[in-house]
N, C-alpha and C positions, 0 to 999 in steps of 0.2 A: 355600177352607177346608173342613175336614173335617166338614161338617155336612149333606151331601146325604142324602136318604132311602136311596138305593141303597147308599151307603158304611155307613150305619148298619146296614142289614140284613146286608151282607156281613160287617161286623165282628162283629155279634152272632152270626151263624152260626159264624164261625170261633172265637169265644170260647167258645160253648157246646160246640163239638165238642172243642176242647182241654180245657175243663173236664171233659167226660165222660171223656176220656183220663186226666186227673189223678185223678178219682174212682175209676176202675176200678183203677188202679195202687195207689191207696192202700188199696183193699179186698182186693187180692189178693197184692201183693208181700210176702214174709215180712220180718220185722223184720231189719234189718241190725245190725252190731255196735255202732255208735255209737248207734243207737236203743235197743238192748237195755240198753246201759250207762246211758243217760239215764233209762230207765224204772226200772231196779233201784236206781240210786243217788239219784234225785231225785224222779220222778213217783210211784213207789210209797211212798216214805218220807215225802214232803212236805218234805224237807230240801233246799230248792233256793235259799233266799235267801242273798245275799252274806253271808260271815263266818259262816254257820250251816250250811255244806254243804261237801262235799269240795272241796278246791282242785283244780279240773280244768277245762280249757277246753271239755270236752264239755258243760258246764252252760250252756245258753242260757236265762237266767232266765225270761223270759216264756214261752218255749216249754215249759219244765218245768212253769210254772204251769198252762198250758192242758192239758197232758197229765195233770197231777195232778187237775184238775177232771174231765176226761173218764173217767179211770180210776175215780174215786170214784163217778161217776154211772152209768156203763155198764159198768164191769168191764174186764178185759184184752181188748179187741178192737182190731183195727188201726185202724178209723175212729175209735174213742174216743181213741186216742193221737194220731191225725193230723189230726183235725178242723180244728184251727187253721191248719195249713199248707194244707189243701184250701180252706178259705174265704178265705184270703188271696190265692188266685189270683183271685178276683172283684175284690177291690180293685187287684190288679195290672193286670187287664185294663181296669178303669175308668180308672185313671191313664193307661195306655197310650193309650186313646182321647182322653183330654183333652190329652195331650202332642202328639197328632197335629195339634191345631189350630194349632200353631206351624210346621208344615211345609207350605208352600204347594204344592209340586210333588207331584202325586198319586203318581207312581211312587215317589218318595223316601219319601213318607209310608207307603205300603204296605210298602216295604222295611223301614222302621223298625218297623212293627206286626208283620210276620212275624218279624223278628229277635227282638223282645221276646216274643211270644206263643208262639212254636214252638221256641225254643232247647231241644234235647233235654237238655243238661246242667242248665239252669235249671229245666225242668219236673220233673226227677226230685225236686228239693227241695220242690216243692209237694205231693208224694205221701208225704213221709217226716216222721217225728217229730224234726225238726230245726229250728233257728231260721233257716236261711238263706232259705227261701221267704218267710215273713212278713217278714224283714228287708228283702229286695229290694222287697216290695210297699210297705212304709212308706218306704223310701228313695225309691222313685219318687213317692210322695205328697209327700214333702219337696221333691224337685226340682220337682214340679208347683207346689207353693205358692211356691217360690223364684221361678220364672219369672213367676207371676202377680204376685208382689209387686214384682218388677223392673220390670214393665210398668205396673202399676196403683197400686202403693203403698198398698194397703189393709191395714188392721191384721189382718183375718181371714186374709188370705194369708200374713202374717208368722207368725201363730199356727199355721197349717197346716204351714208349713215347719218351724218349731221343734218342734212336736208330733210331726210325722212323723219327724223325725230322732231325737228322744228315744225314741219307740217302737222305731224300727229298731235303735237301740243297745242297747235292752232285749232285743231278740232275738239280737243279735250285737254284742258288745263290740269286734270287730275294725274296726267302722265308726267307733269313736271319733275317729280322726284326721280323718275328714271334717267333724267339727263345726268345726274351725278354718277350713277352706275355706268352709263354709256360713255361719259367722258373719261371716267377712270380707266375703262378698258382701252379706249383709243389712246389716251396719254400714255398708259403702260406700254402699249405696242410701239410707240415712237421713242420711249425713253431709253431702254437698255442697250448696251453694247455700242457705243458711239466711239469709234476709234479716232474720228476726225472732229470731235466736238469738245475739245479741251477747253474751249472758251466759255463753256456753260450751255444751259439749256435754251437761252434766247438764240444763240447761234444755231443750235440744232433745228429749232423750228424755222428759222429764217432759211436755211439751207433746204429744209423739206419743201416750203412752199415757193422758193424762188428758183432753185436749180432743177431742171426738168428731169435730169438723169439720176437724181438722188432718191433712194427709196429707204423705207424703214427696214 
């Protein structure tokens, strides 16, 4: 399992090193075209809510919200716009560590961690005022909650899976089709082998949410 002290230190060191790289890029790389459009059209004006803003795929709703707050509080600075993406890397790294617990082979586990934490294409988004970086972080959180729920069937893990997917979609609507796959997995985990659910699926879901001692 991925819980040895040496692995923790190595993983923490790698995560901090990559986070420093993300932070430096966020503070130094000039705004790109899509970032400038998002700032002018949404963060600067505050018109980013659905049906109250310009119809454009460039508007990542929660990302525009974070940029709006950063701009109002600290002005037009790179970090003020990109702070949400930068901090989302912390969540992404934590979820990557947690996901490593499901990989028994150490080499395979580290290959997975290196692929997640050091992918250059993905790292760019954690340094930009775009919704892709935070969306990947919360998507990984949703996957982590899904795996935990599939193994343990606890309500908290189900809420983590659904909440993570919901926030990820708030940052990137292109992830919406994944809801169907995620819900199918979660629904399948709660459906089979109900000895006390003869009254039908509605009773099963009622018992799951209402009775604290009932588990899938």
